[in-house]
Backbone and ligand atoms as CSV (ligand in chain L), in Angstrom:
chain,resi,resn,atom,element,x,y,z
A,1,MET,N,N,-22.493,7.506,11.564
A,1,MET,CA,C,-22.051,6.282,10.873
A,1,MET,C,C,-21.851,6.578,9.386
A,2,HIS,N,N,-20.807,6.063,8.846
A,2,HIS,CA,C,-20.626,6.186,7.402
A,2,HIS,C,C,-20.062,4.874,6.860
A,3,THR,N,N,-20.334,4.646,5.587
A,3,THR,CA,C,-19.821,3.412,4.988
A,3,THR,C,C,-18.499,3.713,4.277
A,4,TYR,N,N,-17.833,2.685,3.841
A,4,TYR,CA,C,-16.575,2.884,3.113
A,4,TYR,C,C,-16.812,2.619,1.633
A,5,LYS,N,N,-16.460,3.622,0.813
A,5,LYS,CA,C,-16.647,3.451,-0.638
A,5,LYS,C,C,-15.315,3.230,-1.340
A,6,LYS,N,N,-14.289,3.941,-0.854
A,6,LYS,CA,C,-12.964,3.812,-1.482
A,6,LYS,C,C,-11.962,3.400,-0.405
A,7,ILE,N,N,-11.368,2.246,-0.606
A,7,ILE,CA,C,-10.440,1.702,0.392
A,7,ILE,C,C,-9.052,1.595,-0.235
A,8,LEU,N,N,-8.054,2.031,0.526
A,8,LEU,CA,C,-6.664,1.967,0.050
A,8,LEU,C,C,-5.898,1.002,0.936
A,9,VAL,N,N,-5.333,-0.041,0.339
A,9,VAL,CA,C,-4.487,-0.940,1.123
A,9,VAL,C,C,-3.030,-0.700,0.733
A,10,ALA,N,N,-2.193,-0.566,1.760
A,10,ALA,CA,C,-0.765,-0.317,1.546
A,10,ALA,C,C,-0.016,-1.637,1.668
A,11,ILE,N,N,0.651,-1.988,0.597
A,11,ILE,CA,C,1.323,-3.285,0.530
A,11,ILE,C,C,2.823,-3.079,0.415
A,12,ASP,N,N,3.574,-3.624,1.368
A,12,ASP,CA,C,5.025,-3.693,1.155
A,12,ASP,C,C,5.281,-5.096,0.589
A,13,PHE,N,N,6.490,-5.454,0.360
A,13,PHE,CA,C,6.709,-6.779,-0.216
A,13,PHE,C,C,7.212,-7.744,0.854
A,14,SER,N,N,6.735,-7.582,2.085
A,14,SER,CA,C,7.171,-8.459,3.175
A,14,SER,C,C,6.383,-9.769,3.137
A,15,ASP,N,N,6.783,-10.705,3.996
A,15,ASP,CA,C,6.101,-12.006,4.073
A,15,ASP,C,C,4.648,-11.863,4.516
A,16,TYR,N,N,4.315,-10.729,5.154
A,16,TYR,CA,C,2.968,-10.561,5.695
A,16,TYR,C,C,2.000,-9.964,4.678
A,17,GLY,N,N,2.533,-9.581,3.517
A,17,GLY,CA,C,1.726,-8.869,2.522
A,17,GLY,C,C,0.416,-9.570,2.176
A,18,ASN,N,N,0.475,-10.909,2.066
A,18,ASN,CA,C,-0.722,-11.674,1.688
A,18,ASN,C,C,-1.837,-11.549,2.703
A,19,LEU,N,N,-1.444,-11.579,3.979
A,19,LEU,CA,C,-2.457,-11.479,5.045
A,19,LEU,C,C,-3.154,-10.130,4.985
A,20,VAL,N,N,-2.369,-9.085,4.771
A,20,VAL,CA,C,-2.934,-7.734,4.695
A,20,VAL,C,C,-3.826,-7.637,3.455
A,21,ALA,N,N,-3.358,-8.177,2.345
A,21,ALA,CA,C,-4.125,-8.134,1.095
A,21,ALA,C,C,-5.445,-8.894,1.246
A,22,ASN,N,N,-5.399,-10.075,1.853
A,22,ASN,CA,C,-6.620,-10.879,2.002
A,22,ASN,C,C,-7.639,-10.183,2.900
A,23,GLN,N,N,-7.146,-9.578,3.956
A,23,GLN,CA,C,-8.055,-8.889,4.867
A,23,GLN,C,C,-8.680,-7.677,4.163
A,24,ALA,N,N,-7.870,-6.988,3.371
A,24,ALA,CA,C,-8.375,-5.821,2.630
A,24,ALA,C,C,-9.453,-6.251,1.641
A,25,ARG,N,N,-9.236,-7.360,0.979
A,25,ARG,CA,C,-10.235,-7.862,0.018
A,25,ARG,C,C,-11.535,-8.196,0.739
A,26,PHE,N,N,-11.428,-8.830,1.917
A,26,PHE,CA,C,-12.615,-9.210,2.691
A,26,PHE,C,C,-13.399,-7.966,3.125
A,27,ILE,N,N,-12.691,-6.969,3.647
A,27,ILE,CA,C,-13.347,-5.736,4.115
A,27,ILE,C,C,-14.005,-5.027,2.921
A,28,THR,N,N,-13.294,-4.980,1.801
A,28,THR,CA,C,-13.816,-4.310,0.601
A,28,THR,C,C,-15.092,-4.990,0.110
A,29,ASP,N,N,-15.079,-6.313,0.072
A,29,ASP,CA,C,-16.260,-7.041,-0.395
A,29,ASP,C,C,-17.418,-6.836,0.581
A,30,THR,N,N,-17.110,-6.828,1.872
A,30,THR,CA,C,-18.154,-6.641,2.876
A,30,THR,C,C,-18.860,-5.300,2.687
A,31,PHE,N,N,-18.086,-4.269,2.385
A,31,PHE,CA,C,-18.675,-2.927,2.213
A,31,PHE,C,C,-19.041,-2.642,0.757
A,32,GLN,N,N,-18.822,-3.594,-0.123
A,32,GLN,CA,C,-19.039,-3.403,-1.567
A,32,GLN,C,C,-18.356,-2.114,-2.030
A,33,ALA,N,N,-17.138,-1.977,-1.608
A,33,ALA,CA,C,-16.349,-0.771,-1.896
A,33,ALA,C,C,-15.409,-1.024,-3.079
A,34,GLU,N,N,-14.633,0.016,-3.394
A,34,GLU,CA,C,-13.641,-0.051,-4.482
A,34,GLU,C,C,-12.277,-0.201,-3.804
A,35,LEU,N,N,-11.507,-1.185,-4.231
A,35,LEU,CA,C,-10.204,-1.400,-3.571
A,35,LEU,C,C,-9.061,-0.860,-4.428
A,36,HIS,N,N,-8.249,-0.012,-3.801
A,36,HIS,CA,C,-7.041,0.525,-4.442
A,36,HIS,C,C,-5.830,-0.014,-3.693
A,37,VAL,N,N,-4.743,-0.251,-4.423
A,37,VAL,CA,C,-3.528,-0.768,-3.793
A,37,VAL,C,C,-2.386,0.203,-4.042
A,38,ILE,N,N,-1.654,0.518,-2.967
A,38,ILE,CA,C,-0.485,1.391,-3.126
A,38,ILE,C,C,0.765,0.660,-2.633
A,39,HIS,N,N,1.845,0.807,-3.404
A,39,HIS,CA,C,3.171,0.426,-2.907
A,39,HIS,C,C,4.078,1.627,-3.124
A,40,VAL,N,N,4.793,1.992,-2.067
A,40,VAL,CA,C,5.702,3.132,-2.186
A,40,VAL,C,C,7.123,2.609,-2.342
A,41,LEU,N,N,7.711,2.984,-3.448
A,41,LEU,CA,C,9.090,2.585,-3.733
A,41,LEU,C,C,10.022,3.460,-2.920
A,42,ASP,N,N,10.807,2.836,-2.072
A,42,ASP,CA,C,11.733,3.638,-1.271
A,42,ASP,C,C,13.125,3.013,-1.245
A,43,ASN,N,N,13.331,1.988,-2.050
A,43,ASN,CA,C,14.600,1.265,-1.930
A,43,ASN,C,C,15.448,1.255,-3.199
A,44,ILE,N,N,15.081,2.101,-4.154
A,44,ILE,CA,C,15.890,2.202,-5.383
A,44,ILE,C,C,16.273,3.660,-5.549
A,45,PRO,N,N,17.554,3.964,-5.771
A,45,PRO,CA,C,17.897,5.380,-5.964
A,45,PRO,C,C,17.228,5.929,-7.232
A,46,MET,N,N,16.495,7.034,-7.082
A,46,MET,CA,C,15.858,7.673,-8.243
A,46,MET,C,C,16.082,9.175,-8.119
A,47,PRO,N,N,17.332,9.617,-8.317
A,47,PRO,CA,C,17.698,11.006,-8.024
A,47,PRO,C,C,16.930,12.047,-8.841
A,48,ASP,N,N,16.486,11.698,-10.037
A,48,ASP,CA,C,15.808,12.702,-10.875
A,48,ASP,C,C,14.298,12.700,-10.717
A,49,THR,N,N,13.805,11.887,-9.791
A,49,THR,CA,C,12.350,11.751,-9.657
A,49,THR,C,C,11.881,12.400,-8.359
A,50,PRO,N,N,10.936,13.330,-8.441
A,50,PRO,CA,C,10.446,13.957,-7.204
A,50,PRO,C,C,9.587,12.989,-6.396
A,51,TYR,N,N,9.607,13.150,-5.059
A,51,TYR,CA,C,8.742,12.335,-4.210
A,51,TYR,C,C,7.289,12.512,-4.648
A,52,GLY,N,N,6.544,11.450,-4.614
A,52,GLY,CA,C,5.133,11.525,-4.980
A,52,GLY,C,C,4.896,11.192,-6.442
A,53,ALA,N,N,5.985,11.021,-7.205
A,53,ALA,CA,C,5.806,10.726,-8.638
A,53,ALA,C,C,5.212,9.332,-8.808
A,54,LEU,N,N,4.290,9.263,-9.744
A,54,LEU,CA,C,3.640,7.992,-10.071
A,54,LEU,C,C,4.525,7.232,-11.056
A,55,ILE,N,N,4.798,5.971,-10.773
A,55,ILE,CA,C,5.622,5.161,-11.672
A,55,ILE,C,C,4.678,4.325,-12.534
A,56,THR,N,N,4.777,4.517,-13.850
A,56,THR,CA,C,3.837,3.806,-14.735
A,56,THR,C,C,4.160,2.310,-14.767
A,57,LEU,N,N,3.115,1.525,-14.798
A,57,LEU,CA,C,3.307,0.068,-14.792
A,57,LEU,C,C,3.247,-0.523,-16.187
A,58,ASP,N,N,2.644,0.221,-17.117
A,58,ASP,CA,C,2.437,-0.371,-18.444
A,58,ASP,C,C,3.610,-0.153,-19.399
A,59,GLN,N,N,4.629,0.605,-18.961
A,59,GLN,CA,C,5.802,0.757,-19.821
A,59,GLN,C,C,6.996,0.077,-19.172
A,60,PRO,N,N,7.683,-0.825,-19.905
A,60,PRO,CA,C,8.831,-1.498,-19.309
A,60,PRO,C,C,9.956,-0.512,-18.995
A,61,SER,N,N,10.683,-0.792,-17.917
A,61,SER,CA,C,11.766,0.102,-17.529
A,61,SER,C,C,13.112,-0.529,-17.883
A,62,LYS,N,N,14.060,0.340,-18.273
A,62,LYS,CA,C,15.410,-0.167,-18.598
A,62,LYS,C,C,16.156,-0.545,-17.325
A,63,ASP,N,N,15.779,0.081,-16.223
A,63,ASP,CA,C,16.413,-0.201,-14.940
A,63,ASP,C,C,15.887,-1.552,-14.424
A,64,LEU,N,N,16.796,-2.523,-14.304
A,64,LEU,CA,C,16.355,-3.885,-13.963
A,64,LEU,C,C,15.731,-3.969,-12.581
A,65,LEU,N,N,16.299,-3.212,-11.627
A,65,LEU,CA,C,15.751,-3.225,-10.267
A,65,LEU,C,C,14.326,-2.688,-10.255
A,66,LEU,N,N,14.153,-1.577,-10.970
A,66,LEU,CA,C,12.820,-0.964,-11.029
A,66,LEU,C,C,11.834,-1.902,-11.719
A,67,GLN,N,N,12.283,-2.536,-12.792
A,67,GLN,CA,C,11.394,-3.458,-13.499
A,67,GLN,C,C,11.006,-4.630,-12.592
A,68,ALA,N,N,11.959,-5.092,-11.764
A,68,ALA,CA,C,11.666,-6.202,-10.838
A,68,ALA,C,C,10.599,-5.775,-9.829
A,69,GLU,N,N,10.691,-4.538,-9.352
A,69,GLU,CA,C,9.679,-4.031,-8.398
A,69,GLU,C,C,8.317,-3.924,-9.086
A,70,LYS,N,N,8.329,-3.446,-10.321
A,70,LYS,CA,C,7.063,-3.335,-11.071
A,70,LYS,C,C,6.439,-4.714,-11.243
A,71,ASN,N,N,7.280,-5.709,-11.569
A,71,ASN,CA,C,6.759,-7.068,-11.782
A,71,ASN,C,C,6.150,-7.623,-10.501
A,72,LYS,N,N,6.851,-7.406,-9.372
A,72,LYS,CA,C,6.348,-7.911,-8.090
A,72,LYS,C,C,4.990,-7.289,-7.782
A,73,PHE,N,N,4.919,-5.967,-7.974
A,73,PHE,CA,C,3.680,-5.253,-7.665
A,73,PHE,C,C,2.540,-5.734,-8.565
A,74,THR,N,N,2.855,-5.909,-9.841
A,74,THR,CA,C,1.838,-6.368,-10.797
A,74,THR,C,C,1.325,-7.757,-10.412
A,75,GLN,N,N,2.253,-8.642,-10.014
A,75,GLN,CA,C,1.843,-10.006,-9.614
A,75,GLN,C,C,0.887,-9.961,-8.423
A,76,ILE,N,N,1.237,-9.123,-7.435
A,76,ILE,CA,C,0.390,-9.019,-6.233
A,76,ILE,C,C,-0.994,-8.490,-6.620
A,77,CYS,N,N,-1.009,-7.441,-7.441
A,77,CYS,CA,C,-2.296,-6.840,-7.844
A,77,CYS,C,C,-3.113,-7.809,-8.689
A,78,ASP,N,N,-2.450,-8.569,-9.563
A,78,ASP,CA,C,-3.163,-9.572,-10.371
A,78,ASP,C,C,-3.821,-10.586,-9.447
A,79,ALA,N,N,-3.057,-11.076,-8.467
A,79,ALA,CA,C,-3.578,-12.098,-7.543
A,79,ALA,C,C,-4.766,-11.558,-6.745
A,80,MET,N,N,-4.769,-10.237,-6.521
A,80,MET,CA,C,-5.869,-9.630,-5.753
A,80,MET,C,C,-7.030,-9.193,-6.654
A,81,HIS,N,N,-6.879,-9.390,-7.964
A,81,HIS,CA,C,-7.896,-8.977,-8.956
A,81,HIS,C,C,-8.175,-7.475,-8.864
A,82,ILE,N,N,-7.112,-6.698,-8.859
A,82,ILE,CA,C,-7.231,-5.243,-8.775
A,82,ILE,C,C,-7.258,-4.661,-10.192
A,83,ALA,N,N,-8.239,-3.798,-10.459
A,83,ALA,CA,C,-8.318,-3.153,-11.778
A,83,ALA,C,C,-7.039,-2.354,-12.032
A,84,PRO,N,N,-6.532,-2.360,-13.270
A,84,PRO,CA,C,-5.287,-1.628,-13.570
A,84,PRO,C,C,-5.340,-0.167,-13.120
A,85,ALA,N,N,-6.508,0.465,-13.211
A,85,ALA,CA,C,-6.611,1.881,-12.839
A,85,ALA,C,C,-6.507,2.098,-11.324
A,86,ASN,N,N,-6.552,1.021,-10.540
A,86,ASN,CA,C,-6.506,1.155,-9.076
A,86,ASN,C,C,-5.176,0.686,-8.486
A,87,ARG,N,N,-4.147,0.597,-9.347
A,87,ARG,CA,C,-2.816,0.152,-8.894
A,87,ARG,C,C,-1.910,1.366,-8.854
A,88,TRP,N,N,-1.335,1.642,-7.692
A,88,TRP,CA,C,-0.563,2.870,-7.533
A,88,TRP,C,C,0.846,2.569,-7.035
A,89,LEU,N,N,1.801,2.743,-7.917
A,89,LEU,CA,C,3.209,2.580,-7.557
A,89,LEU,C,C,3.799,3.982,-7.510
A,90,ILE,N,N,4.299,4.366,-6.339
A,90,ILE,CA,C,4.688,5.765,-6.125
A,90,ILE,C,C,6.069,5.834,-5.508
A,91,TRP,N,N,6.844,6.794,-5.941
A,91,TRP,CA,C,8.196,6.977,-5.420
A,91,TRP,C,C,8.148,7.907,-4.206
A,92,GLY,N,N,8.812,7.506,-3.113
A,92,GLY,CA,C,8.845,8.412,-1.967
A,92,GLY,C,C,9.045,7.706,-0.641
A,93,VAL,N,N,8.608,8.386,0.433
A,93,VAL,CA,C,8.708,7.868,1.793
A,93,VAL,C,C,7.347,7.240,2.133
A,94,PRO,N,N,7.304,5.934,2.439
A,94,PRO,CA,C,6.014,5.248,2.564
A,94,PRO,C,C,4.990,5.976,3.430
A,95,GLN,N,N,5.345,6.309,4.665
A,95,GLN,CA,C,4.315,6.889,5.549
A,95,GLN,C,C,3.770,8.215,5.014
A,96,GLU,N,N,4.632,8.987,4.340
A,96,GLU,CA,C,4.175,10.280,3.804
A,96,GLU,C,C,3.291,10.085,2.585
A,97,GLU,N,N,3.731,9.214,1.694
A,97,GLU,CA,C,2.981,9.041,0.439
A,97,GLU,C,C,1.641,8.342,0.655
A,98,ILE,N,N,1.600,7.407,1.603
A,98,ILE,CA,C,0.332,6.687,1.839
A,98,ILE,C,C,-0.741,7.685,2.300
A,99,THR,N,N,-0.402,8.538,3.263
A,99,THR,CA,C,-1.411,9.481,3.780
A,99,THR,C,C,-1.699,10.580,2.752
A,100,ARG,N,N,-0.678,11.078,2.079
A,100,ARG,CA,C,-0.891,12.134,1.082
A,100,ARG,C,C,-1.795,11.626,-0.047
A,101,PHE,N,N,-1.488,10.432,-0.523
A,101,PHE,CA,C,-2.252,9.880,-1.633
A,101,PHE,C,C,-3.699,9.599,-1.217
A,102,ALA,N,N,-3.870,9.077,-0.007
A,102,ALA,CA,C,-5.234,8.782,0.480
A,102,ALA,C,C,-6.066,10.058,0.530
A,103,MET,N,N,-5.443,11.140,0.935
A,103,MET,CA,C,-6.139,12.428,1.005
A,103,MET,C,C,-6.476,12.915,-0.411
A,104,GLN,N,N,-5.462,12.885,-1.265
A,104,GLN,CA,C,-5.628,13.355,-2.650
A,104,GLN,C,C,-6.762,12.609,-3.364
A,105,GLU,N,N,-6.830,11.316,-3.157
A,105,GLU,CA,C,-7.834,10.501,-3.865
A,105,GLU,C,C,-9.105,10.289,-3.045
A,106,LYS,N,N,-9.204,11.021,-1.934
A,106,LYS,CA,C,-10.412,10.971,-1.082
A,106,LYS,C,C,-10.805,9.545,-0.688
A,107,MET,N,N,-9.824,8.824,-0.161
A,107,MET,CA,C,-10.098,7.468,0.339
A,107,MET,C,C,-10.871,7.575,1.651
A,108,ASP,N,N,-11.713,6.581,1.921
A,108,ASP,CA,C,-12.484,6.564,3.171
A,108,ASP,C,C,-11.797,5.739,4.245
A,109,LEU,N,N,-10.932,4.828,3.812
A,109,LEU,CA,C,-10.279,3.919,4.769
A,109,LEU,C,C,-8.916,3.521,4.217
A,110,ILE,N,N,-7.930,3.543,5.116
A,110,ILE,CA,C,-6.597,3.027,4.745
A,110,ILE,C,C,-6.385,1.748,5.554
A,111,ILE,N,N,-5.900,0.709,4.889
A,111,ILE,CA,C,-5.576,-0.537,5.592
A,111,ILE,C,C,-4.071,-0.770,5.494
A,112,VAL,N,N,-3.438,-0.934,6.653
A,112,VAL,CA,C,-1.994,-1.237,6.695
A,112,VAL,C,C,-1.783,-2.431,7.617
A,113,GLY,N,N,-0.675,-3.106,7.435
A,113,GLY,CA,C,-0.293,-4.145,8.388
A,113,GLY,C,C,0.297,-3.484,9.622
A,114,SER,N,N,0.185,-4.172,10.764
A,114,SER,CA,C,0.791,-3.609,11.973
A,114,SER,C,C,2.322,-3.629,11.852
A,115,HIS,N,N,2.830,-4.527,11.035
A,115,HIS,CA,C,4.275,-4.634,10.828
A,115,HIS,C,C,4.558,-4.939,9.365
A,116,GLY,N,N,5.812,-4.765,9.000
A,116,GLY,CA,C,6.158,-5.029,7.609
A,116,GLY,C,C,7.597,-5.462,7.485
A,117,ARG,N,N,8.272,-4.870,6.523
A,117,ARG,CA,C,9.650,-5.286,6.245
A,117,ARG,C,C,10.584,-5.020,7.408
A,118,HIS,N,N,10.159,-4.106,8.303
A,118,HIS,CA,C,11.071,-3.772,9.398
A,118,HIS,C,C,10.908,-4.709,10.595
A,119,GLY,N,N,10.084,-5.739,10.432
A,119,GLY,CA,C,10.016,-6.791,11.445
A,119,GLY,C,C,9.086,-6.482,12.588
A,120,LEU,N,N,9.083,-7.403,13.546
A,120,LEU,CA,C,8.118,-7.350,14.650
A,120,LEU,C,C,8.757,-6.818,15.931
A,121,THR,N,N,9.733,-5.955,15.820
A,121,THR,CA,C,10.457,-5.513,17.009
A,121,THR,C,C,9.593,-4.657,17.937
A,122,ALA,N,N,8.805,-3.747,17.398
A,122,ALA,CA,C,7.983,-2.883,18.253
A,122,ALA,C,C,6.534,-3.358,18.223
A,123,LEU,N,N,5.716,-2.760,19.106
A,123,LEU,CA,C,4.294,-3.119,19.173
A,123,LEU,C,C,3.617,-2.819,17.836
A,124,LEU,N,N,3.991,-1.687,17.269
A,124,LEU,CA,C,3.423,-1.227,16.004
A,124,LEU,C,C,4.587,-0.695,15.163
A,125,GLY,N,N,4.633,-1.079,13.880
A,125,GLY,CA,C,5.713,-0.611,13.017
A,125,GLY,C,C,5.634,0.899,12.812
A,126,SER,N,N,6.728,1.483,12.358
A,126,SER,CA,C,6.769,2.944,12.249
A,126,SER,C,C,5.868,3.461,11.130
A,127,THR,N,N,5.725,2.709,10.053
A,127,THR,CA,C,4.852,3.166,8.963
A,127,THR,C,C,3.410,3.195,9.467
A,128,ALA,N,N,2.992,2.095,10.090
A,128,ALA,CA,C,1.622,2.014,10.601
A,128,ALA,C,C,1.355,3.158,11.586
A,129,LYS,N,N,2.288,3.371,12.501
A,129,LYS,CA,C,2.131,4.416,13.520
A,129,LYS,C,C,1.942,5.788,12.879
A,130,ASN,N,N,2.785,6.093,11.919
A,130,ASN,CA,C,2.711,7.399,11.265
A,130,ASN,C,C,1.442,7.575,10.454
A,131,VAL,N,N,1.006,6.502,9.810
A,131,VAL,CA,C,-0.225,6.596,9.021
A,131,VAL,C,C,-1.401,6.863,9.961
A,132,ILE,N,N,-1.466,6.147,11.079
A,132,ILE,CA,C,-2.558,6.358,12.047
A,132,ILE,C,C,-2.541,7.812,12.528
A,133,PHE,N,N,-1.360,8.327,12.794
A,133,PHE,CA,C,-1.233,9.666,13.353
A,133,PHE,C,C,-1.620,10.755,12.351
A,134,HIS,N,N,-1.240,10.588,11.093
A,134,HIS,CA,C,-1.397,11.688,10.128
A,134,HIS,C,C,-2.600,11.568,9.196
A,135,ALA,N,N,-3.197,10.386,9.112
A,135,ALA,CA,C,-4.290,10.208,8.136
A,135,ALA,C,C,-5.497,11.052,8.516
A,136,GLU,N,N,-6.231,11.483,7.491
A,136,GLU,CA,C,-7.453,12.256,7.743
A,136,GLU,C,C,-8.694,11.395,7.518
A,137,CYS,N,N,-8.483,10.088,7.354
A,137,CYS,CA,C,-9.626,9.171,7.245
A,137,CYS,C,C,-9.392,8.029,8.229
A,138,ASP,N,N,-10.328,7.090,8.279
A,138,ASP,CA,C,-10.156,5.945,9.172
A,138,ASP,C,C,-8.963,5.107,8.720
A,139,VAL,N,N,-8.342,4.463,9.699
A,139,VAL,CA,C,-7.206,3.577,9.399
A,139,VAL,C,C,-7.442,2.249,10.114
A,140,MET,N,N,-7.261,1.175,9.377
A,140,MET,CA,C,-7.351,-0.150,10.007
A,140,MET,C,C,-5.985,-0.810,9.945
A,141,THR,N,N,-5.541,-1.326,11.091
A,141,THR,CA,C,-4.277,-2.079,11.063
A,141,THR,C,C,-4.600,-3.559,11.164
A,142,VAL,N,N,-4.019,-4.329,10.289
A,142,VAL,CA,C,-4.163,-5.788,10.348
A,142,VAL,C,C,-3.086,-6.278,11.294
A,143,HIS,N,N,-3.520,-6.851,12.402
A,143,HIS,CA,C,-2.566,-7.258,13.433
A,143,HIS,C,C,-1.774,-8.477,12.966
A,144,LEU,N,N,-0.465,-8.339,12.915
A,144,LEU,CA,C,0.376,-9.417,12.411
A,144,LEU,C,C,1.259,-9.932,13.542
A,145,ARG,N,N,1.339,-11.252,13.616
A,145,ARG,CA,C,2.164,-11.871,14.659
A,145,ARG,C,C,3.216,-12.743,14.000
A,146,ASP,N,N,4.206,-13.099,14.785
A,146,ASP,CA,C,5.302,-13.935,14.342
A,146,ASP,C,C,4.868,-15.293,13.789
A,147,ASP,N,N,3.821,-15.844,14.410
A,147,ASP,CA,C,3.431,-17.233,14.100
A,147,ASP,C,C,2.380,-17.334,12.999
A,148,GLN,N,N,2.147,-16.256,12.231
A,148,GLN,CA,C,1.111,-16.309,11.185
A,148,GLN,C,C,1.680,-16.814,9.868
L,1,LIG,P1,P,6.297,-1.098,8.961
L,1,LIG,O1,O,5.730,-0.088,9.915
L,1,LIG,O2,O,7.306,-0.550,8.018
L,1,LIG,O3,O,6.774,-2.332,9.675
L,1,LIG,O4,O,5.102,-1.564,8.007
L,1,LIG,C1,C,3.766,-1.672,8.450
L,1,LIG,C2,C,2.820,-1.681,7.261
L,1,LIG,O5,O,2.941,-0.459,6.529
L,1,LIG,C3,C,3.027,-2.795,6.241
L,1,LIG,O6,O,2.397,-4.026,6.636
L,1,LIG,C4,C,2.357,-2.191,5.015
L,1,LIG,O7,O,0.934,-2.294,5.116
L,1,LIG,C5,C,2.736,-0.708,5.152
L,1,LIG,N1,N,3.983,-0.389,4.405
L,1,LIG,C6,C,5.243,-0.391,4.869
L,1,LIG,N2,N,6.115,-0.062,3.891
L,1,LIG,C7,C,5.377,0.160,2.784
L,1,LIG,C8,C,5.673,0.533,1.432
L,1,LIG,N3,N,6.931,0.768,1.030
L,1,LIG,N4,N,4.663,0.673,0.561
L,1,LIG,C9,C,3.375,0.463,0.947
L,1,LIG,N5,N,3.040,0.098,2.199
L,1,LIG,C10,C,4.008,-0.047,3.102
């Protein structure tokens, strides 16, 4: 048996994000753990930026799309009362960056939604599936349904 000290919740900007965030907060408080939030940017062309690059939140960006993503992420993290040092905005492929980052930062638990922006078409979304398969720590999926 082991407890969870560092928990990473992966947040996309889908309608289900709040449910995943709330569940992550509950689990974190239950274990008196530290909660980190990751969002992987995969929808803005960033040709000069290598995958895995950390996007700073405290400097405004000239790119309006990027600034809009930063604002959304900041709002979500503010609502979750996440310390600025535990907010991770990263450029890349979500399933790869979530597991790589969790390993790098020695997370004990990753929390993902069962589904996200890609909808409820399959039993389990592709990001969730890949994270479960490749993660080297425990993974919790928050089961999301159409009627939530
Ligand atoms: P999906 O498999 O894409 O339907 O998404 C399932 C879950 O993976 C979501 O509920 C999020 O927890 C996580 N996820 C998906 N895309 C991202 C992303 N770009 N950044 C962070 N987490 C994500």
